[in-house]
Structures are given as structure tokens and as C-alpha cells.
N, CA, C and O atoms as a printed pandas DataFrame, in Angstrom:
     atom_number atom_name residue_name chain_id  residue_number  x_coord  y_coord  z_coord
0              1         N          UNK        A               1    0.144  198.601  -31.627
1              2        CA          UNK        A               1    1.199  198.648  -32.320
2              3         C          UNK        A               1    2.417  198.060  -31.830
3              4         O          UNK        A               1    2.587  197.961  -30.615
4              5         N          UNK        A               2    3.459  197.576  -32.818
5              6        CA          UNK        A               2    4.192  196.420  -32.799
6              7         C          UNK        A               2    5.692  197.406  -32.553
7              8         O          UNK        A               2    6.070  198.042  -33.537
8              9         N          UNK        A               3    6.501  197.515  -31.277
9             10        CA          UNK        A               3    7.602  197.906  -31.051
10            11         C          UNK        A               3    8.471  197.386  -31.967
11            12         O          UNK        A               3    8.871  196.263  -31.660
12            13         N          UNK        A               4    9.066  198.008  -33.400
13            14        CA          UNK        A               4   10.168  197.453  -33.774
14            15         C          UNK        A               4   11.554  196.806  -33.149
15            16         O          UNK        A               4   12.182  195.818  -33.527
16            17         N          UNK        A               5   11.779  197.621  -32.173
17            18        CA          UNK        A               5   13.109  197.544  -31.592
18            19         C          UNK        A               5   12.878  196.182  -30.446
19            20         O          UNK        A               5   13.876  195.864  -29.799
20            21         N          UNK        A               6   11.543  195.375  -30.200
21            22        CA          UNK        A               6   11.307  194.595  -29.591
22            23         C          UNK        A               6   11.177  193.285  -30.689
23            24         O          UNK        A               6   11.090  192.096  -30.383
24            25         N          UNK        A               7   11.187  193.782  -31.846
25            26        CA          UNK        A               7   10.804  192.435  -32.822
26            27         C          UNK        A               7   11.302  192.700  -33.936
27            28         O          UNK        A               7   10.613  192.606  -34.951
28            29         N          UNK        A               8   12.357  193.014  -33.971
29            30        CA          UNK        A               8   13.018  193.670  -35.433
30            31         C          UNK        A               8   12.861  192.874  -36.820
31            32         O          UNK        A               8   13.044  193.450  -37.892
32            33         N          UNK        A               9   12.462  191.321  -36.727
33            34        CA          UNK        A               9   12.759  190.761  -37.719
34            35         C          UNK        A               9   10.993  190.561  -38.133
35            36         O          UNK        A               9   10.591  189.776  -38.991
36            37         N          UNK        A              10   10.079  191.501  -37.270
37            38        CA          UNK        A              10    8.925  191.553  -38.020
38            39         C          UNK        A              10    8.199  192.757  -38.453
39            40         O          UNK        A              10    7.969  193.778  -37.806
40            41         N          UNK        A              11    7.866  192.444  -39.719
41            42        CA          UNK        A              11    7.361  193.848  -40.287
42            43         C          UNK        A              11    5.890  193.966  -40.757
43            44         O          UNK        A              11    5.461  192.813  -40.807
44            45         N          UNK        A              12    5.233  194.561  -41.008
45            46        CA          UNK        A              12    3.718  194.601  -41.386
46            47         C          UNK        A              12    3.497  194.052  -42.676
47            48         O          UNK        A              12    2.340  193.948  -43.082
48            49         N          UNK        A              13    4.929  193.507  -43.716
49            50        CA          UNK        A              13    4.733  192.971  -44.930
50            51         C          UNK        A              13    4.478  191.405  -44.528
51            52         O          UNK        A              13    3.707  190.556  -44.977
52            53         N          UNK        A              14    5.605  191.388  -43.330
53            54        CA          UNK        A              14    5.552  189.512  -42.998
54            55         C          UNK        A              14    4.195  189.442  -42.373
55            56         O          UNK        A              14    3.891  188.249  -42.397
56            57         N          UNK        A              15    3.386  190.019  -41.914
57            58        CA          UNK        A              15    2.323  189.293  -41.343
58            59         C          UNK        A              15    1.151  188.875  -42.056
59            60         O          UNK        A              15    0.197  188.453  -41.402
60            61         N          UNK        A              16    1.082  188.942  -43.485
61            62        CA          UNK        A              16    0.222  188.301  -44.484
62            63         C          UNK        A              16    0.881  187.023  -44.366
63            64         O          UNK        A              16    0.181  186.039  -44.129
64            65         N          UNK        A              17    2.121  186.900  -44.497
65            66        CA          UNK        A              17    2.857  185.460  -44.673
66            67         C          UNK        A              17    2.100  184.758  -43.205
67            68         O          UNK        A              17    1.483  183.703  -43.352
68            69         N          UNK        A              18    2.180  185.378  -41.846
69            70        CA          UNK        A              18    1.688  184.863  -40.753
70            71         C          UNK        A              18    0.694  184.003  -40.781
71            72         O          UNK        A              18    0.595  182.875  -40.297
72            73         N          UNK        A              19   -0.261  184.851  -41.588
73            74        CA          UNK        A              19   -1.688  184.762  -41.871
74            75         C          UNK        A              19   -2.095  183.347  -42.526
75            76         O          UNK        A              19   -2.975  182.531  -42.251
76            77         N          UNK        A              20   -0.979  183.403  -43.615
77            78        CA          UNK        A              20   -1.353  182.321  -44.456
78            79         C          UNK        A              20   -0.408  180.906  -44.329
79            80         O          UNK        A              20   -0.622  179.873  -44.964
80            81         N          UNK        A              21    0.654  181.117  -43.379
81            82        CA          UNK        A              21    1.271  179.941  -42.834
82            83         C          UNK        A              21    1.049  179.389  -41.614
83            84         O          UNK        A              21    1.553  178.330  -41.241
84            85         N          UNK        A              22    0.322  180.059  -40.986
85            86        CA          UNK        A              22    0.149  179.860  -39.160
86            87         C          UNK        A              22   -0.962  178.267  -39.873
87            88         O          UNK        A              22   -1.452  177.986  -40.967
88            89         N          UNK        A              23   -0.910  177.564  -38.409
89            90        CA          UNK        A              23   -2.091  176.266  -38.483
90            91         C          UNK        A              23   -2.613  176.385  -36.970
91            92         O          UNK        A              23   -2.554  175.551  -36.065
92            93         N          UNK        A              24   -3.271  178.002  -36.983
93            94        CA          UNK        A              24   -4.411  177.925  -35.910
94            95         C          UNK        A              24   -5.413  177.015  -35.921
95            96         O          UNK        A              24   -5.663  176.448  -34.857
96            97         N          UNK        A              25   -6.099  176.724  -36.973
97            98        CA          UNK        A              25   -7.118  175.564  -36.773
98            99         C          UNK        A              25   -6.868  174.178  -36.264
99           100         O          UNK        A              25   -7.717  173.503  -35.682
100          101         N          UNK        A              26   -5.294  173.696  -36.601
101          102        CA          UNK        A              26   -5.099  172.481  -36.526
102          103         C          UNK        A              26   -4.479  172.343  -35.093
103          104         O          UNK        A              26   -4.282  171.266  -34.532
104          105         N          UNK        A              27   -4.255  173.330  -34.681
105          106        CA          UNK        A              27   -3.582  173.582  -33.082
106          107         C          UNK        A              27   -4.746  173.450  -32.230
107          108         O          UNK        A              27   -4.732  172.686  -31.265
108          109         N          UNK        A              28   -6.102  174.399  -32.643
109          110        CA          UNK        A              28   -7.241  174.244  -31.823
110          111         C          UNK        A              28   -7.837  173.167  -31.773
111          112         O          UNK        A              28   -8.386  172.867  -30.713
112          113         N          UNK        A              29   -7.910  172.199  -32.996
113          114        CA          UNK        A              29   -8.464  171.040  -32.794
114          115         C          UNK        A              29   -7.882  170.281  -31.955
115          116         O          UNK        A              29   -8.468  169.670  -31.061
116          117         N          UNK        A              30   -6.458  170.251  -32.210
117          118        CA          UNK        A              30   -5.797  169.312  -31.218
118          119         C          UNK        A              30   -5.877  169.821  -29.763
119          120         O          UNK        A              30   -5.891  168.869  -28.983
120          121         N          UNK        A              31   -5.922  170.781  -29.277
121          122        CA          UNK        A              31   -5.952  171.603  -27.987
122          123         C          UNK        A              31   -7.463  170.633  -27.772
123          124         O          UNK        A              31   -7.564  169.858  -26.821
124          125         N          UNK        A              32   -8.392  170.784  -28.626
125          126        CA          UNK        A              32   -9.957  170.823  -28.035
126          127         C          UNK        A              32   -9.798  168.941  -27.875
127          128         O          UNK        A              32  -10.181  168.331  -26.877
128          129         N          UNK        A              33   -9.301  168.435  -28.822
129          130        CA          UNK        A              33   -9.402  166.797  -28.457
130          131         C          UNK        A              33   -8.851  166.673  -27.116
131          132         O          UNK        A              33   -9.524  166.098  -26.261
132          133         N          UNK        A              34   -7.109  167.389  -26.687
133          134        CA          UNK        A              34   -6.765  166.731  -25.637
134          135         C          UNK        A              34   -7.224  167.404  -24.244
135          136         O          UNK        A              34   -7.005  166.983  -23.108
136          137         N          UNK        A              35   -7.903  168.535  -24.633
137          138        CA          UNK        A              35   -8.576  168.818  -22.971
138          139         C          UNK        A              35   -9.926  168.013  -22.923
139          140         O          UNK        A              35  -10.083  167.420  -21.856
140          141         N          UNK        A              36  -11.036  167.847  -23.939
141          142        CA          UNK        A              36  -11.874  167.068  -23.734
142          143         C          UNK        A              36  -12.077  165.644  -23.358
143          144         O          UNK        A              36  -13.114  165.116  -22.956
144          145         N          UNK        A              37  -10.861  165.093  -23.564
145          146        CA          UNK        A              37  -10.574  163.330  -23.295
146          147         C          UNK        A              37  -10.683  163.475  -22.165
147          148         O          UNK        A              37  -10.141  164.413  -21.581
148          149         N          UNK        A              38  -11.774  162.139  -21.275
149          150        CA          UNK        A              38  -11.733  162.027  -20.499
150          151         C          UNK        A              38  -10.564  161.634  -19.853
151          152         O          UNK        A              38   -9.626  161.172  -20.504
152          153         N          UNK        A              39  -10.503  161.804  -18.301
153          154        CA          UNK        A              39   -9.123  161.464  -17.802
154          155         C          UNK        A              39   -7.748  161.530  -18.156
155          156         O          UNK        A              39   -6.872  160.750  -17.781
156          157         N          UNK        A              40   -7.578  162.811  -19.132
157          158        CA          UNK        A              40   -6.700  163.549  -19.832
158          159         C          UNK        A              40   -5.633  164.075  -18.519
159          160         O          UNK        A              40   -4.413  164.158  -18.661
160          161         N          UNK        A              41   -6.113  164.291  -17.679
161          162        CA          UNK        A              41   -5.255  165.158  -16.579
162          163         C          UNK        A              41   -4.550  163.813  -16.022
163          164         O          UNK        A              41   -3.349  163.992  -15.816
164          165         N          UNK        A              42   -5.026  162.465  -15.718
165          166        CA          UNK        A              42   -4.514  161.541  -15.014
166          167         C          UNK        A              42   -3.627  160.852  -15.908
167          168         O          UNK        A              42   -2.510  160.603  -15.455
168          169         N          UNK        A              43   -3.885  160.492  -17.081
169          170        CA          UNK        A              43   -3.065  159.951  -18.076
170          171         C          UNK        A              43   -2.013  160.500  -18.820
171          172         O          UNK        A              43   -1.127  159.880  -19.407
172          173         N          UNK        A              44   -2.181  161.736  -18.749
173          174        CA          UNK        A              44   -1.176  162.510  -19.712
174          175         C          UNK        A              44   -0.867  164.086  -19.217
175          176         O          UNK        A              44   -1.109  165.048  -19.946
176          177         N          UNK        A              45   -0.314  164.205  -17.912
177          178        CA          UNK        A              45   -0.246  165.181  -16.897
178          179         C          UNK        A              45    1.070  166.319  -17.407
179          180         O          UNK        A              45    1.015  167.523  -17.154
180          181         N          UNK        A              46    1.929  165.829  -17.968
181          182        CA          UNK        A              46    2.918  166.703  -18.751
182          183         C          UNK        A              46    2.534  167.116  -19.897
183          184         O          UNK        A              46    3.077  168.148  -20.289
184          185         N          UNK        A              47    1.531  166.490  -20.768
185          186        CA          UNK        A              47    1.213  167.151  -22.089
186          187         C          UNK        A              47    0.165  167.732  -21.670
187          188         O          UNK        A              47   -0.053  168.534  -22.577
188          189         N          UNK        A              48   -0.667  167.876  -20.875
189          190        CA          UNK        A              48   -1.755  168.841  -20.337
190          191         C          UNK        A              48   -1.434  169.809  -19.613
191          192         O          UNK        A              48   -2.048  170.868  -19.751
192          193         N          UNK        A              49   -0.291  169.682  -18.564
193          194        CA          UNK        A              49   -0.443  171.064  -17.696
194          195         C          UNK        A              49    1.090  171.413  -18.138
195          196         O          UNK        A              49    1.110  172.493  -18.728
196          197         N          UNK        A              50    2.287  170.856  -18.032
197          198        CA          UNK        A              50    3.386  171.258  -18.181
198          199         C          UNK        A              50    3.868  171.990  -19.665
199          200         O          UNK        A              50    4.318  173.136  -19.670
200          201         N          UNK        A              51    3.770  171.479  -20.457
201          202        CA          UNK        A              51    4.040  171.585  -21.871
202          203         C          UNK        A              51    3.741  172.740  -22.305
203          204         O          UNK        A              51    4.560  173.531  -22.773
204          205         N          UNK        A              52    2.162  172.998  -22.151
205          206        CA          UNK        A              52    1.767  174.534  -22.479
206          207         C          UNK        A              52    2.493  175.579  -21.765
207          208         O          UNK        A              52    2.809  176.628  -22.326
208          209         N          UNK        A              53    2.847  175.252  -20.184
209          210        CA          UNK        A              53    3.725  176.543  -19.559
210          211         C          UNK        A              53    5.282  176.451  -20.400
211          212         O          UNK        A              53    5.726  177.536  -20.773
212          213         N          UNK        A              54    6.022  175.343  -20.672
213          214        CA          UNK        A              54    7.169  175.330  -21.421
214          215         C          UNK        A              54    6.989  176.412  -22.756
215          216         O          UNK        A              54    7.606  177.470  -22.878
216          217         N          UNK        A              55    6.003  175.870  -23.695
217          218        CA          UNK        A              55    6.145  176.558  -24.743
218          219         C          UNK        A              55    5.865  177.929  -24.620
219          220         O          UNK        A              55    6.501  178.688  -25.351
220          221         N          UNK        A              56    4.803  178.535  -23.617
221          222        CA          UNK        A              56    4.390  179.746  -23.460
222          223         C          UNK        A              56    5.794  180.722  -22.984
223          224         O          UNK        A              56    5.984  181.934  -23.092
224          225         N          UNK        A              57    6.632  179.653  -22.437
225          226        CA          UNK        A              57    7.864  180.565  -21.872
226          227         C          UNK        A              57    8.995  180.482  -23.288
227          228         O          UNK        A              57    9.919  181.220  -23.632
228          229         N          UNK        A              58    8.592  179.607  -23.699
229          230        CA          UNK        A              58    9.718  179.794  -25.070
230          231         C          UNK        A              58    9.382  180.997  -25.993
231          232         O          UNK        A              58   10.233  181.664  -26.582
232          233         N          UNK        A              59    8.028  181.195  -26.049
233          234        CA          UNK        A              59    7.504  181.826  -26.952
234          235         C          UNK        A              59    7.947  183.519  -26.592
235          236         O          UNK        A              59    8.374  184.412  -27.323
236          237         N          UNK        A              60    7.699  183.485  -25.462
237          238        CA          UNK        A              60    8.161  184.739  -24.556
238          239         C          UNK        A              60    9.483  184.787  -24.766
239          240         O          UNK        A              60    9.855  185.754  -25.431
240          241         N          UNK        A              61   10.467  183.893  -24.330
241          242        CA          UNK        A              61   12.311  184.316  -24.422
242          243         C          UNK        A              61   11.914  184.914  -26.010
243          244         O          UNK        A              61   12.004  186.130  -26.178
244          245         N          UNK        A              62   11.443  183.976  -27.244
245          246        CA          UNK        A              62   11.520  184.699  -28.493
246          247         C          UNK        A              62   11.147  185.930  -28.609
247          248         O          UNK        A              62   11.755  186.801  -29.231
248          249         N          UNK        A              63    9.941  186.075  -27.903
249          250        CA          UNK        A              63    9.587  187.777  -28.234
250          251         C          UNK        A              63   10.774  188.601  -27.563
251          252         O          UNK        A              63   11.505  189.319  -28.246
252          253         N          UNK        A              64   10.905  188.474  -26.364
253          254        CA          UNK        A              64   12.163  189.455  -26.195
254          255         C          UNK        A              64   13.667  189.007  -26.767
255          256         O          UNK        A              64   14.413  189.983  -26.692
256          257         N          UNK        A              65   14.039  188.364  -27.068
257          258        CA          UNK        A              65   15.472  187.957  -27.630
258          259         C          UNK        A              65   14.968  187.508  -29.526
259          260         O          UNK        A              65   14.851  186.355  -29.940
260          261         N          UNK        A              66   14.828  188.351  -30.079
261          262        CA          UNK        A              66   13.905  188.046  -31.072
262          263         C          UNK        A              66   14.970  188.102  -32.321
263          264         O          UNK        A              66   14.772  187.478  -33.364
264          265         N          UNK        A              67   15.885  188.754  -32.137
265          266        CA          UNK        A              67   17.339  188.488  -32.668
266          267         C          UNK        A              67   17.902  187.128  -33.386
267          268         O          UNK        A              67   18.273  186.907  -34.539
268          269         N          UNK        A              68   17.797  186.204  -32.060
269          270        CA          UNK        A              68   18.636  185.171  -31.792
270          271         C          UNK        A              68   17.539  184.267  -31.818
271          272         O          UNK        A              68   17.292  183.650  -32.854
272          273         N          UNK        A              69   16.612  184.069  -30.432
273          274        CA          UNK        A              69   15.630  183.226  -30.524
274          275         C          UNK        A              69   14.905  182.838  -31.065
275          276         O          UNK        A              69   14.559  181.660  -31.146
276          277         N          UNK        A              70   14.287  184.202  -31.828
277          278        CA          UNK        A              70   13.222  184.690  -32.569
278          279         C          UNK        A              70   13.515  183.608  -34.149
279          280         O          UNK        A              70   12.714  182.863  -34.713
280          281         N          UNK        A              71   14.459  183.811  -34.375
281          282        CA          UNK        A              71   15.199  183.490  -35.757
282          283         C          UNK        A              71   14.962  181.804  -36.096
283          284         O          UNK        A              71   14.456  181.180  -37.028
284          285         N          UNK        A              72   15.644  181.432  -34.753
285          286        CA          UNK        A              72   15.825  180.191  -34.499
286          287         C          UNK        A              72   14.066  179.279  -34.232
287          288         O          UNK        A              72   13.759  178.116  -34.494
288          289         N          UNK        A              73   13.374  180.213  -33.729
289          290        CA          UNK        A              73   12.073  179.298  -33.448
290          291         C          UNK        A              73   11.379  179.301  -34.975
291          292         O          UNK        A              73   10.879  178.276  -35.437
292          293         N          UNK        A              74   11.410  180.701  -35.777
293          294        CA          UNK        A              74   11.160  180.540  -36.949
294          295         C          UNK        A              74   11.748  179.475  -37.898
295          296         O          UNK        A              74   11.092  178.988  -38.819
296          297         N          UNK        A              75   12.775  179.208  -37.672
297          298        CA          UNK        A              75   13.464  178.253  -38.429
298          299         C          UNK        A              75   12.951  176.727  -38.354
299          300         O          UNK        A              75   12.893  175.898  -39.263
300          301         N          UNK        A              76   12.540  176.588  -36.781
301          302        CA          UNK        A              76   12.194  175.480  -36.535
302          303         C          UNK        A              76   10.972  175.039  -37.072
303          304         O          UNK        A              76   10.646  173.935  -37.507
304          305         N          UNK        A              77   10.163  176.421  -36.933
305          306        CA          UNK        A              77    8.367  176.116  -37.509
306          307         C          UNK        A              77    8.478  175.605  -38.926
307          308         O          UNK        A              77    7.870  174.606  -39.309
308          309         N          UNK        A              78    9.275  176.322  -39.686
309          310        CA          UNK        A              78    9.451  176.267  -41.241
310          311         C          UNK        A              78   10.040  174.804  -41.449
311          312         O          UNK        A              78    9.871  174.186  -42.501
312          313         N          UNK        A              79   10.576  174.421  -40.621
313          314        CA          UNK        A              79   11.297  172.746  -41.128
314          315         C          UNK        A              79   10.439  171.577  -40.624
315          316         O          UNK        A              79   10.422  170.509  -41.234
316          317         N          UNK        A              80    9.624  171.816  -39.345
317          318        CA          UNK        A              80    8.900  171.070  -38.714
318          319         C          UNK        A              80    7.406  170.880  -39.619
319          320         O          UNK        A              80    6.838  169.851  -39.984
320          321         N          UNK        A              81    7.117  172.048  -39.768
321          322        CA          UNK        A              81    5.609  172.125  -40.410
322          323         C          UNK        A              81    5.336  171.281  -41.346
323          324         O          UNK        A              81    4.506  170.412  -41.081
324          325         N          UNK        A              82    5.935  171.306  -42.638
325          326        CA          UNK        A              82    6.080  170.455  -43.826
326          327         C          UNK        A              82    6.457  168.882  -43.302
327          328         O          UNK        A              82    5.897  168.002  -43.957
328          329         N          UNK        A              83    7.136  168.532  -42.453
329          330        CA          UNK        A              83    7.545  167.263  -41.942
330          331         C          UNK        A              83    5.879  166.894  -41.272
331          332         O          UNK        A              83    5.201  165.905  -41.552
332          333         N          UNK        A              84    5.630  167.663  -40.627
333          334        CA          UNK        A              84    4.340  167.004  -39.534
334          335         C          UNK        A              84    3.004  166.838  -40.732
335          336         O          UNK        A              84    2.346  165.806  -40.859
336          337         N          UNK        A              85    2.813  168.030  -41.496
337          338        CA          UNK        A              85    1.606  167.724  -42.497
338          339         C          UNK        A              85    1.586  166.354  -42.862
339          340         O          UNK        A              85    0.821  165.461  -42.498
340          341         N          UNK        A              86    3.042  166.322  -44.035
341          342        CA          UNK        A              86    3.641  165.069  -44.796
342          343         C          UNK        A              86    2.910  164.021  -43.566
343          344         O          UNK        A              86    2.123  163.146  -43.926
344          345         N          UNK        A              87    3.214  164.189  -42.286
345          346        CA          UNK        A              87    3.080  162.495  -41.526
346          347         C          UNK        A              87    1.581  162.318  -41.382
347          348         O          UNK        A              87    0.981  161.243  -41.351
348          349         N          UNK        A              88    1.066  163.546  -41.298
349          350        CA          UNK        A              88   -0.414  163.738  -40.708
350          351         C          UNK        A              88   -1.117  163.146  -42.061
351          352         O          UNK        A              88   -1.659  162.059  -41.862
352          353         N          UNK        A              89   -1.196  163.535  -43.108
353          354        CA          UNK        A              89   -1.650  163.155  -44.606
354          355         C          UNK        A              89   -1.374  161.772  -44.810
355          356         O          UNK        A              89   -2.350  161.075  -45.087
356          357         N          UNK        A              90   -0.069  161.127  -44.722
357          358        CA          UNK        A              90   -0.034  159.759  -44.645
358          359         C          UNK        A              90   -0.862  158.914  -43.720
359          360         O          UNK        A              90   -1.609  157.993  -44.051
360          361         N          UNK        A              91   -0.584  159.430  -42.336
361          362        CA          UNK        A              91   -1.637  158.538  -41.563
362          363         C          UNK        A              91   -2.974  158.552  -41.982
363          364         O          UNK        A              91   -3.689  157.551  -42.025
364          365         N          UNK        A              92   -3.461  160.205  -42.430
365          366        CA          UNK        A              92   -5.100  159.991  -42.543
366          367         C          UNK        A              92   -5.263  158.740  -43.761
367          368         O          UNK        A              92   -6.075  157.819  -43.678
368          369         N          UNK        A              93   -4.390  158.927  -44.782
369          370        CA          UNK        A              93   -4.583  158.056  -46.187
370          371         C          UNK        A              93   -4.620  156.735  -45.801
371          372         O          UNK        A              93   -5.371  155.977  -46.415
372          373         N          UNK        A              94   -3.849  156.262  -44.765
373          374        CA          UNK        A              94   -3.781  155.150  -44.525
374          375         C          UNK        A              94   -5.037  154.394  -43.496
375          376         O          UNK        A              94   -5.362  153.207  -43.501
376          377         N          UNK        A              95   -5.502  155.327  -42.783
377          378        CA          UNK        A              95   -6.469  155.481  -41.923
378          379         C          UNK        A              95   -7.555  155.284  -42.820
379          380         O          UNK        A              95   -8.249  154.299  -42.568
380          381         N          UNK        A              96   -7.871  155.964  -43.791
381          382        CA          UNK        A              96   -9.051  156.057  -44.685
382          383         C          UNK        A              96   -9.202  154.708  -45.661
383          384         O          UNK        A              96  -10.244  154.110  -45.926
384          385         N          UNK        A              97   -7.692  154.378  -46.168
385          386        CA          UNK        A              97   -7.591  152.783  -46.623
386          387         C          UNK        A              97   -8.453  152.054  -45.925
387          388         O          UNK        A              97   -9.506  151.727  -46.473
388          389         N          UNK        A              98   -8.145  151.601  -44.402
389          390        CA          UNK        A              98   -8.492  150.853  -43.675
390          391         C          UNK        A              98  -10.119  150.655  -43.530
391          392         O          UNK        A              98  -10.838  149.663  -43.648
392          393         N          UNK        A              99  -10.405  152.152  -43.198
393          394        CA          UNK        A              99  -12.103  152.431  -42.990
394          395         C          UNK        A              99  -13.051  151.963  -44.440
395          396         O          UNK        A              99  -14.204  151.546  -44.548
396          397         N          UNK        A             100  -12.050  152.229  -45.382
397          398        CA          UNK        A             100  -12.795  151.565  -46.791
398          399         C          UNK        A             100  -12.518  149.956  -47.366
399          400         O          UNK        A             100  -12.787  149.433  -48.447
400          401         N          UNK        A             101  -11.908  149.474  -46.228
401          402        CA          UNK        A             101  -12.219  148.099  -46.545
402          403         C          UNK        A             101  -10.727  147.581  -47.636
403          404         O          UNK        A             101  -10.515  146.446  -48.065
404          405         N          UNK        A             102  -10.117  148.477  -47.795
405          406        CA          UNK        A             102   -8.589  148.223  -48.636
406          407         C          UNK        A             102   -7.517  148.081  -47.619
407          408         O          UNK        A             102   -7.157  148.983  -46.863
408          409         N          UNK        A             103   -7.050  146.916  -47.657
409          410        CA          UNK        A             103   -5.783  146.478  -46.556
410          411         C          UNK        A             103   -4.337  146.644  -47.421
411          412         O          UNK        A             103   -4.028  146.316  -48.566
412          413         N          UNK        A             104   -3.668  147.249  -46.423
413          414        CA          UNK        A             104   -2.333  147.717  -47.625
414          415         C          UNK        A             104   -1.537  146.864  -46.580
415          416         O          UNK        A             104   -1.631  146.703  -45.364
416          417         N          UNK        A             105   -0.556  146.292  -47.750
417          418        CA          UNK        A             105    0.537  145.716  -47.312
418          419         C          UNK        A             105    1.586  146.654  -46.750
419          420         O          UNK        A             105    1.202  147.748  -46.335
420          421         N          UNK        A             106    2.845  146.346  -46.695
421          422        CA          UNK        A             106    4.044  146.566  -46.953
422          423         C          UNK        A             106    4.522  147.820  -48.019
423          424         O          UNK        A             106    4.739  149.029  -47.949
424          425         N          UNK        A             107    4.540  146.905  -48.892
425          426        CA          UNK        A             107    5.024  147.515  -50.141
426          427         C          UNK        A             107    3.871  149.092  -50.542
427          428         O          UNK        A             107    4.091  150.260  -50.861
428          429         N          UNK        A             108    2.602  148.222  -50.282
429          430        CA          UNK        A             108    1.466  149.841  -50.429
430          431         C          UNK        A             108    1.805  150.755  -49.376
431          432         O          UNK        A             108    1.853  151.971  -49.567
432          433         N          UNK        A             109    1.980  150.354  -48.561
433          434        CA          UNK        A             109    2.619  151.777  -47.308
434          435         C          UNK        A             109    3.928  152.523  -47.680
435          436         O          UNK        A             109    4.126  153.728  -47.525
436          437         N          UNK        A             110    4.816  151.584  -48.212
437          438        CA          UNK        A             110    6.005  152.381  -48.521
438          439         C          UNK        A             110    5.702  152.915  -49.787
439          440         O          UNK        A             110    6.191  154.044  -49.792
440          441         N          UNK        A             111    5.296  152.749  -50.580
441          442        CA          UNK        A             111    4.693  153.409  -51.849
442          443         C          UNK        A             111    3.712  154.680  -51.517
443          444         O          UNK        A             111    3.881  155.797  -52.004
444          445         N          UNK        A             112    2.833  154.389  -50.762
445          446        CA          UNK        A             112    1.929  155.849  -50.137
446          447         C          UNK        A             112    2.815  156.564  -49.330
447          448         O          UNK        A             112    2.448  157.603  -48.781
């Protein structure tokens, strides 16, 4: 059961938004790609070892100081997520164009 004193911004009604707005599948796919890549430890030590610890530390702080840090983390997530998915959609569309043999010029990429 959630302690309302620790997480005053989170209600049972907010849980449905958490389920619909979370990107767990994307996070899982990125994590699997990172950790199954050969020599990821040697080529990306910060990304593989230190960044997850930093992220867990920030999330822990946000849980204990939900009224200040938690709202800032939520605002960051809601502003970053649409930008991130738009950039991914652009990258995927350019990749599929190249795979299908369609060569995109600068004007085509700008329009896309």
C-alpha cells in the first residue's frame, strides 16, 4: 500500500495514467540491446555501469522528496518523452526509406 505521506502527488486515480504513459517496453528493449552488445562494458562503461546507478539514485531522491524532486522529474518526463518519440519516429522513417531504396535529399529530410 502506498504511504500518502511519502508520495503526496500520487493517487490511485493517477495509476491509470502511469500505465498508459509509461514506456516500459521501450526501456526494456533498449536495456536488452545495451547489455547483450558484445564488449559493451569496454566500449561504454559509463552508460552500462554508472548511469543506471545515477538513475536509481535520482529516482530514490524523487520518492523521498516527492513534493519538490518528484514533480520536477514528472515534468522532465512529460517534456522529454514526446521529443524522444518524435526523434525516434523520424529516425525510423529515414531508415525505412533507405532500406526501401528511396534516397532522401536534404529537402526531403527537412519536410519529413
